[in-house]
N, C-alpha and C positions, 0 to 999 in steps of 0.2 A: 676437393669438395664437390659433391654432385650438384647437378643443376637443380634438382628438387630441393636439396637442403639450402641452396643459395636463395631460392625463391622464398622459402620459409623464413630465412633470416631477414631478407629484405622487407617482407611484409610485417615483421615484428612479432611473428607467431612463435610460440614455444610451448612444448607439452606442459611445462611447469605452470603455465597460466591456466591450464584446464583443471588443475587440482581443486581449486575452490568450487568449480562447477560440478565436479565429480562428488565432492563432499555434499553439496546441496541436493544432488540427485539421489545420493545414498540415503540422506536423511528423509527425503520424501518417500522413498521405497520402504524404509524402515517404519515410517508412520503407518503405512497400510499393512505391512507384514505383521507388525506387532499389534494391530488393531487398536491403535491409540485414539482413533476417532471416537471410541465409545466414551471417552472422558470429556469430550468437547460437545456435549449435548445438553439440552434443557433438562432432560431426565436426570442426568448425572449431577447437574447443578441443584436440582430439587432434592435429590437424595442426600447430598452432602452440604446442604445449606447451613445447618446448625454448626457443623465442624468448621466450615469456612468462616462463618460470621464470628465464631468464638476465637479462631486463630487471628483474624483481622483485629478484633478488639484487644487481644493480648499482645499482639506483635504487629502493630500497625505499619511501622516503617519497613520491617522485613517483608510483610505481606505485599506492601506497595511495590517494593523492589522486585520481589519474585514475580508479581503479576506483569510488570513491565518487561522483565527478562523473558518470560514465557511468550508474551505477545510479540516481542521483537523476533524471537526464534521462529514463531509461526509465520510471520511475514517474510523473514529472510529465506525460509525453506519453502515458501509458497504453500503452506499446509492449509487444508480446508478447516473451517470452523471459526474464522475470524469474527463473523457476526455474533456467534454465541459468546466468544471471548469478550467482545465489546459489551454485550449485555451483562456479562459477569462483572466487568469493571464497574458499570453503573450500579449493579446490585450490591457489590461489596464496598465501594468507596463513594457512592453518590454520583449525581450527574456531573458536577463540576470537576471533582478530583478524578473520578473514573474516566470522564471524557478526556481530560487533560493528559492523564497517564497513557491512554490509548493513542491519542494523537502523537505524542512524543515517541512512544514505542513503535508505532506503525511507520513513522517517518524514519526512524533509525533502521528498522528492518528493510524498508524500501530502498534506503540509501545503500545498504550492504549489497542488495541484489544489483542495484544500478552500477556500483563500483566493480563488482565481480564481472558483470556482463561487459562493461566498458573495457576493463583490463584484459579479459580473456578473449573476447571476440570482436569488440567494437572496431578497433583499428584495422583488423584483418578483413572484416566484412566491407568496411568502407573502401579499403584499398582495392578490393577485387570487384566491387559492385559497378564501377564504371561511372560515366558522367551523369547518367540518369538519377541515381541515388544521391549523387553529389549536389545536384540542383535541388532535390527534395530536402536534403540536409540543410542547404543554405537557407531555403525558405522557412524551414522549421526553426532554425536557430534565430532568425530575425524576430520571430513571434513566439519563442519557446515558452515563455512564462504564461502568456495568454492561452495558448493551446493546452498546456499542462493543467492550468487552473480549470478549464472547462472539462477536461478528462477526469479530473479528481472530483469536481463538484457533481458532475452527472456521470455515473458509472456506465458509460456506453460499452466499455470493454472491461474484461477481468482486471483486477488490481495488479496482478503480477505482470500482465502484458504491458500495462502502462509504466511499470518499472523498467522493463526491458527496452521498449522502443526508443526512449530518449537516449539510452546508452549507445544504441546503434546509430543514432542520428547526431551524435556529437554535442549533445546539450551539456552546458556547463554544470558542474556539481552544485554550485550555490543556487543557480536557477532551479534545479531539480528539487533541492531541499526546501527552499522557500515556497515554491508552488505546491509541493506535496503537503507541507505542514498546514498552510492556510486553506488549501483546497479540500482537505478531508475533514476540516473542523465541523462544518454544518451537519453532514451525515453522521459523523461520529457522535456528536452531542445529542442528536435525535435518538439514536439507539441507546446511548448511555442513559437518557432520561427514561426510556422504556425499561431498561434494566433496573433503574432505581425503584420502579414500581412493581418489580417481579414478586416481591414478598407477598403483597396483597393478592396478586393474581394466583400465586401458588396456594395461598390459604383458601381461596375461593374455588380451587380446582380448575381454573381456567387456563387459557393459553394466551401468551402475549401477541399483540397485533403487530406482526413484523411488516405488514403492508402499510404502516403508518407513514412511511417515507413518501408514499404515492398520494397521500391526501393533499388536496389543493392548497390548504393553508400551510403545509410543510413544503411540498414540492415547488409551489409558486415562487417563494423567496429564493430557493436554491437555483431555479432556472433563471431568475432575474440576475443573480450573482454571476451565473455562467454567461449570460448575455452581456453583462457589464464587462466581463473579462475579455470579451471579443471586441470591445470598442476600439482599443489601440490598433488591432488588425484591420478593422474596417476603415479607420481614419487613415492609416498608411495607404491603403488601397485607393481610396478616393483622392488622397493627396497626389499620388502618382498619376492618376488619370487626369486631374486638373492641370498638372505640370506638363 
């Protein structure tokens, strides 16, 4: 056995682990090559609104399942258009059911990305990163839930990056799922409510206000939740200083 293959084996790396990553990358490339983005726009929703509403009315359970499956795939493959898809969920199923379906589907899709990244590269990167990243990993793990909640509540970074980073820093699966689920609820339901009113907006020939998330009455409570999520981190820090 060669020295190189021995190193690969010791680090737990195998080419087979890369297959899911290759599939995700291929799906992302196919999305752009086939120009599938044209179907994830407000114009496409407006043009097909009658067909979609009729289909939902006649096949509610199936439509609900298909929507969740499509949304899960979009998140898992890190495809653009999640915001439009969230609006579509609110438009077709209402704020409550559309928002709930989106939260569940987004959490499932994010978890798929997390597991693939953790399995394919997480262990290998941590093994080769050295003591520096290990210290960062230890600090992140101690407050993983709080940090993830803040990153989900306030989208400081792209959604797909927040799916990947915890995988590389050894965050537990349960922590990732719970923080993701609850962290994306506020923003998701805000945009689902916007989607719920799209019918009237389309009838008036207007455009939805996608900047609603930045209104003080909306952003304020979300920032307050983010600050509340950091309380355990601040408490631990002050407790150590006093000790």
